[in-house]
N, C-alpha and C positions, 0 to 999 in steps of 0.2 A: 137640441138633439139633431136637428137637420144640419146645423152648421158643423156639428161634430162629425156627422156622417160624410159631409162634403169634404171636410179636411182629411178624413181617413181615405176617402176615394181618391183625393189628389195625391196623397202619399203613396197609395198602392199603384198609381199610374206614373209615379216619378221615373223619369228617364235616366237610366244609369249613365248615360253619356255626359250628364252634368258632372258626375264624379270624375270622369276621365278628364274633362276640361279643367276642373279644379286642381287635379293632380298636375296637369300640364302647366298651369299657371304657377303652382307651388314650386315647380322646377325652374321655370324660365325667369320669373320675376326676381327672385333673390340673386340670380346670376347677373341680371342687368342692373338691379338696384339693391346692392348689398345692405343687409339690415344690421349687421354687426351685433347679432345676439350674443349675450354674455356667455363666456366659456371659462370654467374653472379648471385649469390644468391639473391633471392627476399627479401624485408624487413620482410616478415612474417617468412621466414626461418632464417634470421639473428636474429630475435627476439627469436626464439627457442634456438639458440646457446648461446646468451647472458643471457637468463633466467637461463640456466644451469651453464654457466660460472661464473655468479655472486653469486652462492651458496657459503656459507662459507664452508671451507674444513671440511670434516668429517660429513656433513649433512646426515640425513636419508631421502631417497626419496621413495615414493610409485610409482610403475610402473604397470599400468593396461594394460595387453596385450590381447586385444580382437580381435583375428584374426582367419582365417581358411586357408586351403591350397590354395584356389583360390586367396586370397589377399596376399599371401606370397611374390611374386615378388615385389610388391609395398612397402611393409612395413618391410620386413626383413632387408634391408640395414639401415633403420632408427633405428631399435632396436639395431643392432650391434654397430652403430655409437654412439647412445645415451648411451649405457652401457659403452663403452670405455671412452666416455667423462666424465661420472659420476665417473668411477673408477679413472680416472686421477685426479679428484677433491677429491679423497679419500672418496667419499660418500658411505654410506651403503644403501642397496637396499631391498625393500619389493615388491615381485612380486605377482600378483593375476590375475585371468581372469574370465570373465562373459560368455565366450563362451565354450561350451562343446567340440568343435573341437580343441581348442587351446592347451591343456596340452601337447600332444606329441611334438608339435612344440616348445613350450616354454622351456620344459625340455631339448630338444636338444640344443637350443640356449644358455641356461644357462651353459651347459657343455662346449660349444665352447668359450664363452666370459666371463662368470662369474667365473667358476671354473678353468679356464685356464688363463695363461698369454697371452694376445692377442696383446700387443704392447710393445716396448722397455720401460723398467722400471716398467712394470705391474707385479702384483703378483696374484696368484690364491686366490679367496675369499673362506672363510670357511662358510659352512652352519650353520646358527644359530647365528654366531658371526658377519659376514660381510654382509650376505644376508639371506633372508628367502623366500621360495616358498610356498605360502598359497594354491595354487591350484585353482580348479574350484568350484564355488558355484552357483547353480541354483537359479533363482528368478528375474533375469534381473533388472528392476528398483527398485524392493524391496531390492535387495542386495546393490545397490548404496546408497539408503536411509539408509540402516542398517549400512554400514561401516561409513557413515557420523556421526552416533551416537555412535556405539560400535563395533569396529573391532573384538574383541574377541567373542562377542555373535553371530555375523554373521557367523563366521567360527568355531563355537563350541569350541573355546578356544584352537585350535591346528592347526599346519601347515599341509601341504599335506602328510608328513610322519608320522603324528600322535604325534608329539612332542608338549607338552603343551606350551602355550605362556610364562608361568612363567619360563621355562627353555631356553628361547631364548633371549639372551642378546640384540640382535639387535632390539627387540620390546619394551624394557624397556622405559617407558615414552611416548609410542605411542599407544594410545587407540582409536583414531578416526581420521578422515581425517584432521581435523583442526590442528592436532599436527605435520603434515608434512610440511616442508617449501616449498615443490614443489611436484606436482603430474604430472607424465608423462603418457600420454595416447597414446597407439598404437592401433588405432581404425579402424576396417574394416567396421563398420556399427552400427546397433542397436542391443543390447544396447552398447553404447560407448560414444564418446566425447559429442555428443548432449545431451544425458541423464544426464551425469555428470554435464554439465553446467546448465541444466534446474532444476535439483533436488537438487544439493548440493553446486554449486559454489557460488552463491549469498548468500545463507543461512549461510554459514560458512566462506565467504570471502576467498576462496581458490585460490592459485596460481597454474595455470594449463597451460601446453603446450601439444599440441596434434599433432600426425601424422595420416593422414587419407588416404583412397583411393581417386583417382581423382574424382570419381562420388560424393563423399561426400563433396568435397571442397566448392562447391557453398553454401550448407546449413550451413557450419561451419564458412565461412568467416565473416558473420555479428557478430559472437561472438568474433572474433579477433578485428574487428573494434570497438566494444563496450568495449573492454578491459577485457571481461570475459575469454578470452584465451590470455595468454601472448605471445604466438607464435603458428604458425600453418604451418605444412608441408603437402601438399596434393598431392598425386600421385608420380609416379616414378621420375619425374623431380625434385620436391622439396626434396624428400628424398635423391636423388643423390647430390643435392646442399649442403644439411646438412652434408652428408657423406664427401664431399670434404672439407668443413670447419673444420670438426673434424680431418680429416687426416692431414691437415696443422698444426693444433694445436698440434697434437701428433708427428709431424715430420715424417710422413709416406708419401709415394708417392700417391698423390690423384688419379691418373689414374688407380691404381691397385684395387680400391674398386669395389665391385659388382655393386653398384649403378652407379658409374662413367662409368663402362663398358656398363651398360644398357643404359645410356644416350648417349654414342657414337652410340650404335645400333639404338636408336630412331632417332638421327640426320642423320646418313647415310641412314637409311631406308626411312626417309621422302624425302631425295634427290632422291632416286631411284623411289619413287612414283611420284614425280614431273616430273622427266625425262620421265617416262612412259606416264603420262598424256600429256605432250608436244608432245612426239613422236606420240602418237595415234592421236592427233589433226592434226599434220602435214600430216600424212598419209591420214587421212580422207579428209582434204580440198584439198590436192594436187591431190588426185584421183578424187575428185568431179570436180575440175577445168579442169582436162584432159578430 
């Protein structure tokens, strides 16, 4: 009885700062030493992978990157993985954004993955020939409707650097959305994937895959179920699963990806939270009984 009372007394005096320390370690250690915990990609994520993988080699794909700094942790892993997947297929890339916060992020990501070799056998892409960055255009839904009809008119006939479309080989034969065999949306909110589906997908019978933040997943899932989105990755978990699929496809170590490391952090962090809840209830009910 004395030992039991001593144990209860110790638990009641337990310093909550140990929980904070455990959570800190759960965040830091998986980032430094990736665990590579198993992840089973969902059907929606697999659909994204196969939609890109089924593209004919050398296809030209439009990528709309509608993000801001707050959504970066959830969507950056998907962007990097999708670009690497598309480059492995030899696809040419056309980038644009509807969000004014996005250009600094997109330009940085383009330097990292498009203009640089980012996996074995990769090569740097040349601006104008292998890819083009159209930049930001204000107008939200109006811009989406505009590029559905005339890409050049919507962007004043030039890319973000001021080069006329006529001098960009990558855009020859691509005047509107329907000319692209696939559209990849990296969408943090509105305007984004939802507006693309509502305004242009059915009208032009477009093939679209999308990545979104977790809070948008509920709104976008019906579009996947209806076939209006060929694939959908929502939130950190889905983007990490897609990143893992691409890493295996490229022959890379899946656990070294940013998304995979973040997935380890989520899993270990959840275990710490569950442990804290259980411990708190044990202390409460044990003390109450005594």
